[in-house]
Structure formats: C-alpha cells, structure tokens
VEXSE-992392 format. One line per 8 residues: number of its first residue (from 1); their letters; for each residue x negated, z, y of N, C-alpha, C. Coordinates in steps of 0.05 Angstrom, whole numbers, plus 5000, padded with zeros to 4 digits. Atoms other than C-alpha are relative to their C-alpha. Layout:
VEXSE-992392
NUM> a> X/Z/Y/X/Z/Y/X/Z/Y  ...
This chain:
VEXSE-992392
1> mqtttthl> 4988/5016/4970/8935/5388/0093/5012/5024/5007  4995/4977/4983/8949/5442/0152/5024/4987/5021  4972/5014/4984/9013/5439/0188/4989/5004/5035  5013/5001/4971/9008/5430/0265/5010/5031/5010  5003/4964/5008/9039/5505/0267/4965/5010/4994  5023/4991/5009/8975/5528/0232/4975/5000/5019  5016/5011/4989/8936/5486/0280/4995/5012/5038  5000/4988/4982/8965/5525/0336/4982/5026/5004
9> drahaevr> 5010/4977/5009/8960/5582/0312/4963/5011/5006  5026/4992/4987/8886/5577/0310/4990/4992/5023  5016/5003/4982/8873/5548/0368/5007/5020/5018  4983/4977/4976/8917/5603/0404/4970/5027/4996  5020/4982/4996/8877/5653/0375/4962/4991/5004  5031/5008/4995/8802/5617/0390/5001/5005/5029  4997/4998/4973/8822/5611/0465/5001/5035/5005  5000/4977/4991/8835/5684/0466/4968/5020/4989
17> aeiarvdt> 5020/4993/5010/8774/5701/0433/4974/4994/5021  5017/5007/4971/8741/5656/0487/5005/5017/5027  4991/4981/4980/8768/5697/0540/4986/5029/4997  5021/4973/4998/8740/5762/0502/4972/5004/4998  5032/4999/5002/8673/5741/0494/4976/4988/5030  5013/5004/4971/8666/5711/0571/5008/5028/5019  5002/4974/4985/8694/5783/0595/4976/5015/4995  5011/4976/5024/8648/5814/0535/4965/5005/5025
25> kaglllal> 5017/5016/4983/8588/5767/0577/4994/5020/5041  4994/4995/4975/8610/5784/0647/4986/5033/5010  5007/4969/4993/8608/5863/0642/4962/5004/4989  5015/4998/5003/8539/5849/0602/4974/5000/5028  5002/5016/4974/8519/5814/0668/4999/5021/5021  5004/4970/4973/8541/5871/0722/4982/5008/4983  5026/4967/5002/8493/5927/0681/4976/4984/5012  5012/5008/4999/8446/5868/0687/4991/5000/5029
33> egaaaagl> 4999/5009/4971/8458/5857/0766/4991/5031/5006  4999/4971/5001/8460/5935/0772/4969/5009/5002  5012/4992/5006/8397/5952/0743/4973/4977/5020  5019/5020/4986/8364/5888/0784/4997/5009/5028  5006/4991/4971/8388/5911/0854/4989/5027/5001  5015/4986/5009/8361/5979/0829/4969/4996/5005  5022/5019/4997/8299/5942/0814/4992/5004/5026  5017/5007/4973/8291/5917/0884/5002/5011/5019
41> wtaatvrp> 4998/4973/4980/8312/5977/0923/4987/5023/4996  5025/4999/4998/8261/6012/0898/4978/4983/5006  5023/5023/4992/8206/5953/0902/4991/5008/5030  5002/5003/4965/8228/5956/0978/4993/5032/5024  5001/4982/5003/8226/6030/0983/4982/5013/5002  5024/4978/5016/8180/6067/0942/4975/5001/5025  5022/4997/4983/8128/6050/0996/4992/4979/5019  4994/5021/4982/8114/6004/1057/4985/4980/4991
49> lpapaval> 4992/5029/5016/8116/5927/1043/4990/4991/5027  5000/5023/4985/8087/5867/1087/5033/4992/5016  4980/5018/5000/8143/5842/1123/5014/4984/4995  4976/5020/5011/8154/5775/1090/5014/5017/4973  4997/4984/5019/8156/5826/1032/5019/5010/4998  4980/4986/4998/8204/5863/1053/5032/4970/5004  4979/5022/4995/8251/5801/1076/5003/4989/4974  4992/5009/5034/8241/5762/1004/5015/5018/4989
57> lavsgafv> 4990/4978/5012/8263/5827/0977/5036/4997/5002  4978/4992/4980/8318/5827/1024/5021/4973/4978  4984/5029/5015/8339/5745/0998/5013/5005/4980  4996/5001/5030/8336/5764/0933/5018/5018/4993  4977/4967/5006/8380/5830/0935/5029/4993/5008  4974/5011/4985/8429/5781/0970/5013/4982/4976  4981/5019/5024/8438/5730/0911/5003/5019/4988  4984/4990/5019/8451/5793/0871/5024/5008/5006
65> vaavvvll> 4967/4989/4989/8508/5811/0911/5017/4985/4988  4991/5021/5011/8530/5750/0903/5011/4989/4973  4994/5007/5038/8527/5743/0827/5017/5024/4996  4988/4986/5004/8558/5807/0824/5026/5000/5017  4980/5014/4981/8612/5783/0872/5014/4976/4989  4991/5030/5013/8623/5723/0830/5014/5015/4968  4987/5006/5028/8626/5756/0761/5035/5020/5007  4973/4974/4985/8683/5823/0799/5012/4974/4993
73> lavrprld> 4967/5018/4996/8725/5751/0803/5001/4997/4972  5002/5009/5027/8714/5732/0735/5011/5024/4984  4986/4973/5012/8736/5794/0703/5021/5012/5017  4979/4983/4991/8790/5815/0755/5023/4987/4987  4975/4999/5007/8860/5810/0725/5011/4983/5016  4982/5020/4992/8901/5752/0735/5033/5003/4995  4973/5001/5014/8976/5767/0730/5022/4984/5012  4981/5030/4991/8998/5704/0767/4988/4977/4998
81> spggvrhg> 5022/5013/5007/8977/5641/0753/5011/4981/5021  5002/5028/4978/8959/5578/0793/5029/4983/5003  4968/5025/5004/9025/5537/0820/5024/5019/4995  4977/4978/4997/9070/5609/0811/5017/5001/4968  4988/4994/5023/9081/5593/0737/4985/5027/4988  5010/4978/5017/9086/5658/0699/4998/4999/4970  4989/4993/5025/9073/5674/0632/4982/5018/4980  5014/4972/5012/9048/5726/0579/5014/5018/5012
89> fplwatlt> 4988/4975/4993/9060/5793/0598/5013/5003/5024  4982/5011/4966/9073/5784/0673/5019/4993/5001  4969/5010/4996/9129/5750/0659/5022/5018/4977  4989/4979/5024/9150/5796/0597/5013/5025/5017  4987/4972/4979/9153/5857/0649/5025/4997/5018  4975/4998/4983/9199/5825/0688/5035/4986/4995  4976/5008/5021/9258/5804/0633/5005/5025/4987  4985/4980/5023/9306/5853/0599/4995/4990/4978
97> pvelgehl> 5002/5012/5029/9300/5856/0523/5013/4986/4985  4979/5034/5011/9353/5803/0518/4991/4975/4996  5016/5018/4989/9316/5758/0563/4977/4989/4975  5016/4996/5004/9256/5776/0535/4993/4982/4960  4994/5022/5027/9272/5760/0467/5010/4974/4993  4994/5029/5000/9307/5697/0482/4974/4978/5001  5031/5021/4999/9241/5666/0514/4974/5005/4984  5018/5003/5023/9197/5687/0455/5011/4988/4983
105> aeqdlaad> 4991/5022/5026/9244/5645/0410/5004/4973/5004  4986/5036/4995/9247/5582/0458/4962/4991/5009  5025/4992/4981/9166/5601/0475/4983/4979/4989  5011/5022/5002/9117/5534/0478/4982/5018/4990  5032/4995/5019/9054/5553/0432/4979/4984/5022  5023/5021/4992/9021/5494/0469/5000/5002/5023  5002/4991/4971/9034/5511/0534/4986/5029/5007  5013/4971/4981/9010/5582/0535/4964/5000/4991
113> iaglarla> 5025/5001/5018/8948/5559/0488/4992/4983/5031  5009/5024/4977/8934/5502/0551/5001/5019/5014  4997/4980/4979/8956/5560/0608/4971/5017/4986  5023/4988/5005/8895/5603/0570/4984/4994/4996  5023/5012/4992/8853/5551/0569/4984/4996/5025  5005/4994/4971/8853/5543/0635/4981/5016/5013  5005/4977/4998/8841/5612/0641/4973/5006/4992  5026/4993/5014/8780/5617/0596/4985/4981/5012
121> takfgrlq> 5019/5022/4978/8742/5548/0637/5008/5017/5017  5010/4977/4971/8752/5594/0704/4985/5011/4994  5020/4982/5002/8716/5642/0669/4974/5000/5002  5031/5005/5003/8663/5619/0646/4995/4974/5020  5018/5011/4975/8650/5572/0704/4983/5021/5021  5014/4974/4975/8647/5636/0756/4976/5010/4977  5020/4987/5013/8604/5668/0697/4975/4976/5002  5026/5021/5000/8552/5601/0697/4992/5002/5030
129> havdltlt> 5005/4990/4965/8560/5609/0781/4978/5027/4995  5018/4967/4993/8536/5687/0774/4977/4991/4988  5022/5010/5014/8484/5660/0723/4974/4995/5024  5014/5017/4974/8457/5611/0773/4990/5017/5020  5000/4982/4972/8460/5663/0832/4986/5016/4989  5030/4978/5009/8415/5713/0784/4984/4987/4991  5023/5018/5005/8361/5655/0770/4988/4996/5029  5009/5002/4965/8356/5641/0845/4997/5019/5007
137> aiapavla> 5020/4968/4998/8342/5716/0855/4973/5002/4988  5031/4996/5011/8279/5713/0813/4977/4991/5018  5025/5011/4983/8241/5668/0863/4995/5010/5020  5005/4992/4984/8245/5701/0920/4989/5036/4994  5014/4970/5005/8229/5770/0886/4968/4991/4989  5027/5012/5013/8172/5735/0848/4976/4999/5029  5022/4992/4969/8143/5720/0931/4997/5016/5010  4998/4981/4995/8156/5779/0947/4979/5020/4980
145> vaaaltar> 5016/4993/5023/8112/5798/0894/4964/4991/5006  5019/5015/4991/8060/5757/0916/4985/5006/5020  5009/4987/4981/8059/5773/0981/4998/5019/5013  5001/4975/4989/8055/5845/0978/4976/5013/4984  5017/5006/5014/8000/5827/0931/4971/5002/5017  5022/5024/4981/7954/5783/0983/4999/5019/5019  5004/4986/4979/7965/5835/1037/4991/5024/5002  5019/4982/5012/7923/5888/1002/4981/4996/5016
C-alpha cells in the first residue's frame, strides 16, 4: 500500500511532465505556424491572384498570426502567480539561504501540485485555442485556392 507522500510525489512528477509536454507541443505548433505563414505569403506573392483570393489568404494569415500569439502566451514564462501567491523558484530567488531552508522544510507539496496543475491547465487551454485558430485558418486558404483556380 502506498503512502500519501508517495501519491503526492507521483502527482507532482505527473503535473511537471504535463507542463513539459505542453511546452513541447506548443514549440512544434509554432514551427508549423511559421511554415503555414511562409506558405500563405508565397501563395499570395508568387504570381498575381484575383482580389478575392488575396483577401481570403489575408484572412487565413490573420488566423495564423492569432494562433502564434496564443502559442507565445502559452510558452511565456510566468514568474508570478494569479492573486500574487508566489511559489517555486521565483519565490526562492527572494529568500535568504536560511529562509529558503525554512521554507522548504515546511513546504506543502499538495499546494505546489495544485498550483502547477492550474498552470498546466491554463497552458493546455491556450494550446487548444491555438489549434482551433489554426484549423479555422484552413477554410479561407482552401477557398482562396478555389477562387484562384476559378479565375483562370
């Protein structure tokens, strides 16, 4: 039978792994967004297109840019917590060595897990929003291709 401490240690490791996972996914999506932006730019500038196609590519590009902004917010470091409650290394940086030792001796692992879980949930929410924006960018891009092909 596992002790509560073992369960807390496992939960702590799990939530930290989820934060690393979401940061990795966001990084991959940022690369995809860069490729999408380059593709849209190339499609819009390589040869003359009808005005509706250019407008649709601009709309698609706006969704890609919005997704990039959301992804950057997802990976942006949070050195403070909502409500001003500080924990982890941002708090430790403000403590003397003695205060740090005292703080770590009485640290509440469950509270740290809860704070990290809130952080992971917020990051995954932003990642989900960025994916939705990226998916939305596909429709105007497809319509732009159709508009360009029918204008020939």
